[in-house]
PASEBA-1860 file (N, C-alpha, C; in nm, 3 decimals):
! residues 55
1> MAGWVGQP> 10.756/10.589/10.075/10.653/10.507/10.133/10.592/10.574/10.256 ~ 10.670/10.654/10.324/10.621/10.717/10.447/10.497/10.803/10.423 ~ 10.481/10.854/10.303/10.365/10.936/10.272/10.234/10.859/10.275 ~ 10.242/10.726/10.265/10.120/10.645/10.269/10.078/10.607/10.410 ~ 10.168/10.619/10.507/10.133/10.586/10.645/10.022/10.681/10.691 ~ 9.916/10.624/10.746/9.800/10.701/10.789/9.691/10.708/10.683 ~ 9.720/10.657/10.562/9.623/10.656/10.452/9.549/10.522/10.451 ~ 9.430/10.518/10.391/9.362/10.388/10.377/9.440/10.298/10.281
9> VAALDEQY> 9.436/10.168/10.306/9.510/10.074/10.223/9.467/10.085/10.076 ~ 9.344/10.124/10.051/9.295/10.140/9.914/9.370/10.251/9.839 ~ 9.440/10.337/9.911/9.513/10.447/9.847/9.643/10.401/9.782 ~ 9.689/10.280/9.812/9.814/10.231/9.753/9.800/10.224/9.601 ~ 9.896/10.279/9.534/9.898/10.275/9.388/10.000/10.170/9.348 ~ 9.953/10.056/9.302/10.040/9.943/9.277/10.145/9.968/9.170 ~ 10.129/10.069/9.087/10.231/10.095/8.985/10.361/10.142/9.048 ~ 10.358/10.191/9.171/10.478/10.238/9.238/10.533/10.137/9.338
17> LPSTIRIL> 10.473/10.019/9.346/10.512/9.918/9.444/10.589/9.805/9.377 ~ 10.671/9.733/9.453/10.738/9.616/9.396/10.635/9.510/9.356 ~ 10.678/9.415/9.277/10.584/9.314/9.228/10.535/9.220/9.338 ~ 10.611/9.207/9.445/10.569/9.119/9.554/10.541/9.202/9.679 ~ 10.413/9.215/9.709/10.374/9.284/9.832/10.283/9.192/9.912 ~ 10.277/9.217/10.041/10.189/9.138/10.129/10.123/9.237/10.224 ~ 9.990/9.238/10.223/9.913/9.323/10.313/9.892/9.245/10.442 ~ 9.937/9.302/10.554/9.927/9.234/10.683/9.827/9.307/10.772
25> RPGTPVTE> 9.708/9.249/10.781/9.604/9.302/10.869/9.612/9.229/11.003 ~ 9.553/9.282/11.109/9.555/9.213/11.238/9.501/9.071/11.224 ~ 9.574/8.975/11.277/9.532/8.836/11.273/9.568/8.763/11.145 ~ 9.631/8.830/11.049/9.670/8.765/10.924/9.781/8.665/10.952 ~ 9.762/8.538/10.917/9.872/8.443/10.936/9.983/8.472/10.835 ~ 10.107/8.466/10.880/10.221/8.491/10.792/10.319/8.376/10.802 ~ 10.390/8.352/10.694/10.492/8.248/10.692/10.622/8.304/10.750 ~ 10.710/8.215/10.789/10.839/8.255/10.847/10.947/8.275/10.741
33> DFSPSRLN> 10.914/8.248/10.614/11.016/8.262/10.510/11.053/8.409/10.492 ~ 11.179/8.434/10.462/11.227/8.570/10.441/11.250/8.591/10.293 ~ 11.191/8.696/10.240/11.209/8.733/10.100/11.248/8.880/10.097 ~ 11.376/8.913/10.076/11.419/9.051/10.082/11.353/9.142/9.978 ~ 11.298/9.084/9.873/11.233/9.167/9.770/11.085/9.189/9.797 ~ 11.031/9.127/9.902/10.889/9.141/9.933/10.866/9.261/10.026 ~ 10.767/9.342/9.992/10.728/9.454/10.075/10.605/9.415/10.157 ~ 10.615/9.426/10.288/10.503/9.399/10.378/10.440/9.533/10.416
41> VDVDAAGT> 10.309/9.540/10.403/10.234/9.660/10.438/10.153/9.629/10.562 ~ 10.182/9.697/10.671/10.108/9.678/10.796/9.984/9.767/10.794 ~ 9.869/9.706/10.823/9.740/9.775/10.819/9.667/9.746/10.950 ~ 9.603/9.847/11.008/9.527/9.825/11.131/9.387/9.774/11.100 ~ 9.308/9.749/11.204/9.173/9.693/11.188/9.081/9.784/11.108 ~ 9.108/9.913/11.106/9.025/10.008/11.031/9.067/10.018/10.884 ~ 9.173/9.946/10.845/9.219/9.952/10.706/9.315/10.066/10.679 ~ 9.377/10.121/10.784/9.472/10.231/10.770/9.614/10.176/10.771
49> ITGFHCG> 9.697/10.224/10.680/9.836/10.180/10.673/9.911/10.234/10.795 ~ 9.979/10.144/10.865/10.054/10.183/10.984/10.204/10.173/10.964 ~ 10.249/10.105/10.859/10.392/10.095/10.835/10.426/9.999/10.723 ~ 10.554/9.994/10.691/10.606/9.909/10.586/10.734/9.843/10.635 ~ 10.763/9.722/10.589/10.891/9.658/10.613/10.915/9.552/10.507 ~ 11.042/9.524/10.483/11.080/9.423/10.383/11.094/9.288/10.449 ~ 11.078/9.185/10.369/11.097/9.050/10.420/10.986/8.966/10.384
END
């Protein structure tokens, strides 16, 4: 996943991602529920991937 950091969010190839992902842009409201199988993709205001975390 580290290879995608710094890339535009459009570069994500969903065939390599888990079935449950959540794109988190600045200001995106998120729920407090924890789902260990969900991949969160952090994206900055310019649409660049800044990181990943589970939950």
